[in-house]
C-alpha positions in Angstrom: 12.6 22.6 -3.7 13.9 25.5 -5.8 14.1 22.6 -8.8 11.1 21.1 -8.2 9.1 24.6 -8.0 11.2 25.5 -11.7 11.2 22.6 -13.4 8.3 20.9 -12.3 5.3 22.1 -14.6 7.7 21.1 -17.0 8.9 17.3 -16.1 6.2 16.4 -13.5 9.3 16.9 -11.5 11.1 14.0 -12.4 14.4 15.1 -11.0 15.6 12.2 -10.0 15.9 9.1 -12.0 15.2 6.7 -9.4 11.6 8.3 -9.2 11.1 7.7 -13.1 12.8 4.2 -12.8 10.8 3.1 -9.8 7.1 4.9 -11.0 7.9 2.8 -14.5 8.0 -0.3 -12.3 5.3 0.5 -10.7 3.1 1.0 -14.2 2.7 5.3 -13.5 5.0 6.0 -15.6 5.5 5.5 -19.6 8.4 3.4 -20.0 8.9 5.5 -23.5 9.6 8.5 -21.9 12.7 7.1 -19.3 15.4 7.1 -21.8 14.7 10.9 -22.1 14.4 12.0 -18.9 17.5 9.6 -17.1 19.9 11.8 -19.7 18.4 15.1 -18.8 18.9 14.1 -15.3 22.1 13.1 -15.9 23.1 16.0 -17.7 21.5 18.5 -15.3 23.7 17.0 -12.3 26.9 16.7 -14.4 26.3 20.8 -15.7 25.2 21.6 -11.5 29.0 19.5 -11.0 30.6 22.0 -12.9 29.5 24.8 -11.0 30.3 23.4 -7.9 34.1 22.8 -9.5 34.5 26.3 -10.2 33.0 27.4 -7.0 35.3 25.0 -5.7 38.2 25.0 -7.7 41.1 27.5 -5.4 40.1 25.2 -2.7 40.9 22.0 -4.4 44.2 23.7 -5.4 44.9 24.4 -1.4 43.9 20.9 -0.1 45.9 18.0 0.0 42.5 15.9 1.3 41.9 13.8 -1.7 38.6 12.1 0.5 37.7 15.7 0.7 37.2 16.9 -2.7 36.0 13.1 -3.4 33.9 14.8 -1.1 32.0 17.7 -3.1 31.6 15.4 -6.1 30.2 12.0 -4.7 29.3 9.9 -1.8 30.8 7.4 0.3 30.2 4.9 3.0 32.1 6.3 5.9 32.3 3.0 7.6 33.8 1.5 4.0 31.1 -1.3 3.9 28.3 -1.2 0.4 26.5 -3.0 2.1 25.8 -0.5 5.1 26.0 2.2 2.6 23.3 0.7 0.2 20.7 -0.5 2.7 21.4 3.7 4.1 20.4 4.2 0.9 17.8 2.3 -0.5 16.0 2.9 3.3 15.8 6.8 3.1 15.3 6.4 -1.1 12.3 4.6 0.3 11.3 7.3 2.9 11.6 10.0 0.1 9.8 8.3 -2.3 7.1 7.5 -0.1 7.2 10.6 1.6 6.9 12.1 -1.7 3.9 10.3 -3.1 1.9 11.2 -0.1 2.6 14.9 -0.1 2.0 14.9 -4.1 -0.9 13.0 -4.1 -2.6 13.2 -0.9 -5.9 15.2 -0.7 -4.4 18.2 0.8 -1.9 19.0 -1.0 -2.4 17.9 -4.4 -4.5 20.6 -4.9 -1.8 23.0 -3.9 1.9 21.3 -5.5 4.3 24.4 -4.5 3.0 23.5 -1.2 3.9 19.9 -2.2 7.4 20.9 -2.7 8.1 22.7 0.1 7.5 19.6 2.4 9.5 17.4 0.0 12.2 20.3 -0.2 12.2 19.7 3.8 11.9 15.8 3.1 15.0 15.9 1.2 16.7 18.3 3.6 15.7 16.1 6.5 17.2 13.1 5.3 20.4 14.8 4.5 20.5 15.6 7.6 19.9 12.2 9.3 21.6 10.0 6.5 24.6 12.9 6.4 26.6 10.7 8.6 26.7 7.0 7.6 26.8 7.8 2.8 25.8 11.9 2.5 23.4 10.3 0.8 22.8 10.3 -2.7 19.4 9.0 -2.2 19.7 10.4 -6.2 21.6 8.0 -9.2 22.6 11.0 -11.6 23.6 12.9 -8.2 26.3 10.4 -7.6 26.9 9.2 -11.0 26.9 12.8 -13.0 29.5 14.4 -10.7 31.7 10.9 -10.2 31.8 11.1 -14.4 33.2 15.0 -13.7 36.0 14.1 -11.3 36.8 11.3 -12.7 37.2 12.8 -16.8 38.7 16.8 -15.6 41.4 17.0 -14.2 40.8 18.2 -10.8 43.6 19.4 -8.6 44.2 17.2 -6.0 41.4 15.0 -6.7 42.4 10.8 -6.3 40.3 7.9 -6.6 36.9 8.1 -7.4 36.2 5.1 -6.0 34.2 4.0 -8.6 34.4 0.0 -7.1 31.6 2.0 -4.6 30.1 3.6 -7.5 26.7 1.4 -7.9 26.1 1.6 -4.6 24.8 5.0 -5.1 22.7 4.5 -8.3 21.2 1.1 -7.3 20.2 1.2 -4.2 18.1 4.9 -4.9 16.4 2.8 -7.3 15.8 -0.7 -5.4 14.7 2.2 -2.9 12.4 3.7 -4.9 10.1 1.2 -6.7 9.8 -0.4 -2.3 8.8 3.7 -1.2 5.9 3.4 -4.3 4.9 0.5 -4.5 4.5 0.7 -0.4 2.4 3.3 -0.9 0.2 2.1 -3.6 -0.1 -0.9 -0.9 -2.1 1.5 1.6 -3.4 4.6 -0.3 -3.3 3.3 -4.2 -2.3 5.2 -6.7 
């Protein structure tokens, strides 16, 4: 919610590569802008993770639980099922993006973007709470891939594996979910 309020006037609230790619696929965002947006979204996620790394550093040194360390960087499926992770991330992102489209484009909130930002912030909180058990969740390719790169490249104490075998799930599933969420919104409400 706070980044949307801070940077929304600059980016149109494109803080998530899934929404950027989803809107481009549906035809409401120019493909020429996708690559620059993705670069900045991933750089923002990496910068945010470096801040988390600095704050958690003493804790990383004290733990021997590699999965707990990775959990502060990236998502995983706690059932060890890439299919379950994919479905969870896809459905969660579809619901998030459908709701966000309604909040930003709906009649009531369209005139007051700050109220829409609060609504989207609450929607994200609800999605994280409800999907926290299965996957974490990412709901945003940059939120997982950027921090996972930081985990892999920096000498984090007690870090263990970056679990690259799962890394495609929180990248691809949110993009598919965003396309579905925008497509469903378009069917019911138009664009």
